[in-house]
N, C-alpha and C positions, 0 to 999 in steps of 0.2 A: 577711522570708524572703529568703534570698540567691539570687543568679541561678542557681546550680547546682541548688539544690533546686527552683527554679520550672521550669526546663527539663527536668529529669529526672523529676520526680514528677507534674507536672500536664499534662494534655492542653491543646491550644490552646483558650483561652476558658474553662478550668475555673475554678471558684470557689477562692479562697484561704482557708486557714483563719486566722482572726485570731489574733494573739499579743498578749500583754500589752505595752502601751507603758511604757517606763521614763521617768519625768519627772525633770527637774533644772532648776535655774536656768541662765540663759544663760551665766553666768560659770564654769560647772562645768568641771573638768578632765577631758579625754577619756581613755578607755582605748585601748590599741592597736587600731587598726582592722584588720578582716580584710584579707588580701591580695587586691587586686582583680585582675580581668582587664583590664589596661591595654592599650589599643591606641594606639600612638603612630605618627604618620605625618608626614613632612616636607611643608610647604607650598611653600616656595621657598628658594632660597639667598640669603645676604646680598647677593651680587653683583647679583642681579636685583631686589632690594627697591625701589630708586629707580625702575626702569622700571615696576614694578607700581603704585607710588604715582602715577606720572605717567599711567598708563592711565586712572585715575579722574579725568578732567576734570570741570569744573563741569557741563558738559552731560550727561555719562554719569551723574553722581550724581543729577541731576534727572530723567533719563529712565528710570532703573532702576525695575523693578517689584518689589513685595513678593513674597516667596517663600512659596507656599502648601504645596507638597509634600503635597497632600491632607490637611493637618493640621487641617482644619475638619470637624466632624461634628455630627450630631444624634443625641444619645443621652440617653435618659430616665434621670433619677437616681431610683432606687428603693432600698428597703431591701435588696433581694436583688441589685441591680445597682450596688452601690457598691464602690469600690476599698478594699482592706484594707491601707492602708499600715502598715508595722510596723517598729519599731526593731530593729537587730541588735546593740545594746550600749548603753553609757551615752551620754548626749548630750555634745557638746563644742562648742567655739567657738574660732575664731581671730580676734583683734581686727583691725579695720580699719587701714589705714595711718594713722599719726598718733595712734591710740588705743591702742597697745600698752600693756598694764599697767593700763588703766583698766576699770572695770566699765561694763556697759551701762546706759543711761539710758532715759528715756521722752520721747516726742515729742508735742507738741500742735499746733503750726503746721507748715507744709510749705513747704520750699524744694526745687526740683528738683535732683537730684544730677548733678554734671558727670561723674561716672564713667560714666554711662549714655549710649550712643550707638547708632550703626547699624553693623552689619557688612555689607560689600558683597562680592559674589563673582560669578563667572560660572558659570552652571549647565551641566549636561551637554549642553544644546541651544545653547550659545553665548550665552545671553541674560544680560544684567546684572540681578542680583537683590539684595535686601537683607533683612535681619532686624534684630533689636535685640540688645543685648549690654551687658556691664558689665565695667569694670575690677575686679579683685578682688585682695586681699592676696597677695603672693608675695615670695620672698627677693630676687629681682632686679627687682621692681616692673615685671613684663613679662607680666602674665597677664590674659586676657579670658575671661569665662564667657558662654556662649550655649547655644542648643539644638543637640543633635547634628545635627538635620536641616538646620541652617543652615551646616554646615561640610562634612559628609560625605555623598556621594551614594551611597545604598544601591543605586541601580540599576546604577551602574558600579563600585561597590566601590572607590571612591577619593575623596579630598578634592576639593572644588570648586576651580576656578582663581581666581587674582587676589584672594585673600582680604585684606581690610583692615578695620580697626576705626576709626571716627571718633568719639571721645568728644565729648559735648556738641553733636552735630550739630544745626544749626538752619537750615532753609531753604537747604540747599545749602552751608552754610559749615562749615569745619573749624577752629575756633578754636584748638584744641590740637594740630593736626597730624593726619597720617595714619600709622597704625601697621600695617605689613605683617605678615601671618601667617608665622610661622617653622615652628611645629610644632603639631599638633592632638593632643589626648589625649582619648580616649573609652573607654567601657566596651565590652568586646568583644561583649557581648550586644546592643549597638545596631548595631555595624558588621556582625556576622555574622547575627544573628537578626531584626534590624529591630524590636527590642523597645523600645517607647517608654516603658517603666518606666525606661529608661536613656538617655533622650533629652536628654543633656547633654554639653557639650564644653568643655574648658579649652584655650585657644589661647595659646601663647607667641608674643609679637610682638617685632619688632625695635624699636629706638629710633624715635621718630616722625620724620616728614619734613614740613617746612613748605615750601609752594610760595611763592616770591616773586612779585610782580606780573609779568606778562608784558611783555617789551619787544621792539621791533623791532631786528634786527641785520642786517648784510650777510651774503651767502650763505656766505662763507668761515667766518665766526664760527659761523653756523648749522650748517654741515657739521661743524666741529670739535666743537661742542657735542653734536650728535646722535650723532656717531661715538664719543663717550665715554659713551654711555648716557643723555645728557640729554634732556629733554622739549622738543620743538619742533613747530612747524607751519608750513605754507606756504599762502599765500592768493593765488589768481589774481585779477587785476584788469584789466578791459578799458579801454584808454586810447587816445588819438589817437597819430599817428605821432611827433609832436614829444616827447610825454611818454615814449613807448617809446624813442626815440633817446637822450634824456637819460639814461634809466634804464640802458640797455645800455652807453652810452659810459662810465658810471661803474662798470661791472662787474656790474650787476644782470642777473638772468636774465630772458629774455623768449622769446616765440614769436609766430609769425604764424599765422592761420587763414584759410580760404577763399581760398587761393592756387591759381590755375589754372595749367596749363602755359603759357598765353599771358602770364601775369604774370612768368614767370621770364626774366631777361636776364643778360648778362655784366657784369663789373665796369666795362667801358669805356662802357656804355650811358649816354646823357646822362640824368641824373635817377635813375640806378639807386640803389636803397636796399639797404643791407646789413642783413639780418635774420638772426636765429638761430631756426630753426624745428625742432621735434622731428620726427624721421623714424622712426616706429615700424616701417616696413617693413625698416629696418636691423636685423639680428638680432645679438645678442651670442653669441660662441663662446669657449670656453676652449681654450687651446693651451699647450703647454710652453714655458717660458722667458718673457723679458720682450720683448714685441712692441710696437714703436713707443712704448715708455715707458709703456704702459698697464697694466703688471703683470699679465700673463697674460690680457689681453683683446684681442680684435679685433672688428671690426664688418664684417659681410659682407651682400652682397645677391646672391642667386642665385649663389652660389659665387665672386663677386668681392669682394675685400677693399678697403675704403675706406682707401687708403694715405696715411699722413701726408705722404709726400714729394710727393704730387700736389696737396695742398690749396693751398699758396702759388701754385702755377702757375695753378690755376683760380680763385684768389681766394676759396677756401672753406677752412674748417678744421672739425675735429670738436671738439665740446664735450660734456661730460657733466654730469648733475645727479643727485645722490643724494637720494632721497625716503624719509623715515622713515615707515613705515606700521605699522598694527596687524596682528595675525596673520590676522584675517579678510580685511582688504584684501590682504594677501600671498597668502592662499590663493585669493582670487577673481580676482586679476589675470590677464588673458589676453593682454596686450600682449607685445612682444618685448624690453622692457627686461630688464636683468639682475637677478634676484631673489637676495638673499643673507640669511643669518642669521649675524650675527657671534658671536664667542666669548662675548659678554655677553648673547646671546639677543634682540638687537634685530633687527627686520625692516626691510629696506631694499629699494628698487628703483632701479637706475640707469637713467636715460633718456639717449638720445643725440640731440644736436643737430648740424646742419650749418649753418654760417654761409653764406648765399647771397644773391643779388642779385635783386630784383624791382622791378616798376613799382609806383608809388603809385597804386592804383586804389580806387574806392569800396567794392568788395566785400572788400578786405583787412581783416582784423580783427587788432589788435595787443593782445597780452596780456603783462603783466608779472607777476612772482612776488615777493611780499613774504614776508619770513621773520621768524618770531617764536620766541623761546625763553623758557623758564621755568626759572629756577634754583631749586635746593632747598637748604635748610639743615637741619641736625639739630635736632629739637625736644627731644631728650633722652628719658629713660625715661617710659613711660606713667604709672607710679604716682607719680613725682616731680611730674608736671604736674597730675594731676587726682585723685591719691589712689587708694585701692582699697577696696572694701567688705570687711568681715569674712566669715567663714565659719562655718557652724553645721550640725550633723547630728544625727540621732536625736532631733529635737524632737517633743513631742506635737502632735496635732491641736488645733484650737481656739485657735490663736495668732493674734493681730492682725498683719497684714502689709500692707506696700505693695508694689504692683508697678508697674513703669515700662516704657514702650516707645513705639513709633511706630506705632500702628495706622493702617490706611489703607484696606483694602478694604471693600466694602459688606457690609451684612448680607444674609442670604439673600433678604429681601424687597425688596432693591434700595436701601434707605436707606444713604446714605454720610455719616456724621457726622464722619469724620476725614480729614485731608489726607495724613498721613504726614511732613509737613515739620517738625512740632514734637513735643516729647515730651509724653506724657499719663501719667496715673496712676490707679490704682484702689486702694481700701482695703477690706479684708475679713477675715473670720475663716476660717482654713483648716479644711477638712472633707473628707469622702470625695468623690472624683470619680466620675462615672459610669464603669463598666466599658466599655472600647471594644475588643472582640475584634479588630477589623480592624487595630489598631495593637498588639495584645498589652498594652494599657494596663490592668493589673489592680491596680496598687498606687500609683496617682497620687493626689494631693490637689488641691484646687481652691478658689478663692474666687469669690464672685459678682462678675462684672465684665463690662461691655459692650464690651470690646475686640474689635476685628475683627482678621483676619490683618494682619501687618506687626509685631505686638507679639511674635511668636515670638522666644525667646531672651532676652527682657527679664527682669530679676531680680525674684525674690520677696525682699523685704528684712524681716527681723525686727528689732524695736527700732530703727527708723529715727529718727535724730536730725536734726531739721530744721536745727539750728544748725551742725552739723558736716557735714551732707549725707551721712552714712554710717550703715550699719546692718550686719546680718549676712545674708549670702546664704543663703537657706533653699530656694531652688529657681529654675528658669528656666521661662519660659512655653513650654509644649509644644503643647498642643491648645487650640483655640478651639471651644466647644461651645454648641449650642442645646440646653439640657437640658429645656425644656418644649415644645419642637417648635412654637414660634409664629413661626418664621422670623426671630428675633433672637438673636444670640449673647448669652449671659447668664453664662457662666463661662469662666475660663481655668484650665488645669491645669498642674501641674509634677510631674515625677518626685519621689518621696520621697527626700530626701537622707539616706542612712544611712551606716554605717561604710565600705561599699564605695565610695560617693561620695567620702567624705573621703580614702580611700586613693588614688584617682585624682587628686583635687585636690592632695593632698600631693606626689605624684609630679611633677605639672606645676609646682607652686609652687617647686620646687627646681631647675628647668632653666634654664640660661643660654643666651641666643640669640646672644651674641658681639656684636662691634661692626660697624657698617656700614663698608664701604670708603669712603674719602674720595673 
C-alpha cells in the first residue's frame, strides 16, 4: 500500500488490508517505480566539509553516544498485531559495485562487509551521537543508506549537524577515511508525518578525507593552517622560567599567572623579567579604518586606548593570539577576547597580551603554549574505496538475510553484551514485524536478532556473498523490539522496501556531490 493511501484512508493505528505479494528471482528486471514523495535537504557545503571532518576528533568519536530517538519498544507479536508489508509492483534489483551484470549467488561462510560503518552527527541538543549505515551502489559512488531517524530530526524538522560516515569503523579508527554528508534524501512521509514505515534515508557524501598524523609546529604555521580552515589544537604546559624564557625568545607563545601588583616592575629594575601575559580586562572594539596596523582593531580599558606608540617608551608591547574553537566553545566564551566567524565557517577567538616586566618570585607561574596541526588528504570516492551494496525492492517475506551494525546499549534488564566499538551481525528469515502505533509502524518486516540500540541504520542484506562481501540492500534497521516482553530485545525491524523506496533511492543514486576544494 502506498503512502498516500495509508494516510488518507486509514486512521492512526488502523489495520492494513493485506495484498498479494508478487514473487520473482533476485535478478529480475524491475518495472518503472511509482513516483515517490522525495524530500531532499542539504547537509553542508563542500567548503565546510574539511572542517566537519576535523570536528570528529578521535576523542569525540570515542565519547559519542548511540542515538536512541525513542526507537526501542516492547511490542507483542501476534497474528492480529503483525505488520502487513505489501509489494506495489514487480521485484527488482540493482547490482553491487563490481558485480554489475552478474547474477546473485549464495553465501555459506561470512566475512564482514567493509561497506558498513558508523554515521556520526550532532543532535538537536548539541550532543555527539552515532548510528550504523552502509555504502550502496550509485552512479557517482557517493551514497550511504541509513535510518531516517539517524539523519533527520523530526523534532526540529531539519537534518542533524556535522553528519559523517566512517566505513569499516573499528575501535575509533577510520581506515578508509571520513565521508562528510552533502545531501539527505528521505520519503516525505517520514519528515512530515514521522511515519516509521518510511524510516530510511539515502545520503550523498563528498569524497573521503584522511587525517595525517598530528605534528607540532610553530605558532605562525599553526595560525596560517587554522586560518585556511585546517584542523589544529593548542596545548598549555606549565614550565620553569628558564624554559619559558627560551620558548618565548624563539617566538613561542607564553603567559604568566599569579602575578601580584607587587611583582610588577619597570624594565630598568635589576633582575626584571620580560613576560607576555594575557590581559583579559583589555577589551576589543571595532572602529572604522586601519588603527595601529591592527586592521579595524583597537584595545581599550575604561575608555583608554592601549596606544602602540606608547609601548616602546614603557618597554611594553601588544601581542595577539588567535585560538581556533568549536561552536560550543565560541558560544560559551565569556572573556573579552575578540570572537569571529570567518567566511569558511571557522570559529576563532583572538586573545590579547601585553609584554611587561616582573620580579622572579616563587608565586609566579609560567605557562607556554604548544601548537599542533593535522593535515588532511583526499581519500577519493566512497564506492571506489569500499564498494557498495546492491539494492532490491518488492521482495517477498520469508527471505534469509544478514543484518550488520554496531549495537551498544544495554537490554531493558540492564545486560550490556556489546561495546559498539566493533561490527556485529545477525542472520534470520524476514517476517511480519509487530505493529507499533506510536511510530505508525504498520508495514515493517523483522528478523529475530538480539541487537540493542546502536545498530539503527545498519543494512538488511539479501543474498550476501561472503567472498565479495556484498549483497542486496533489502532494508535498514529501524526499531529494536522486545517482542515477548522479557526485558531482552529479540527483533530488529526495517521499513519494507517497495517501489516508492526504489524511486527515492534512484533519485539519490544519480546525484553528484562535486569536488572538494583543495
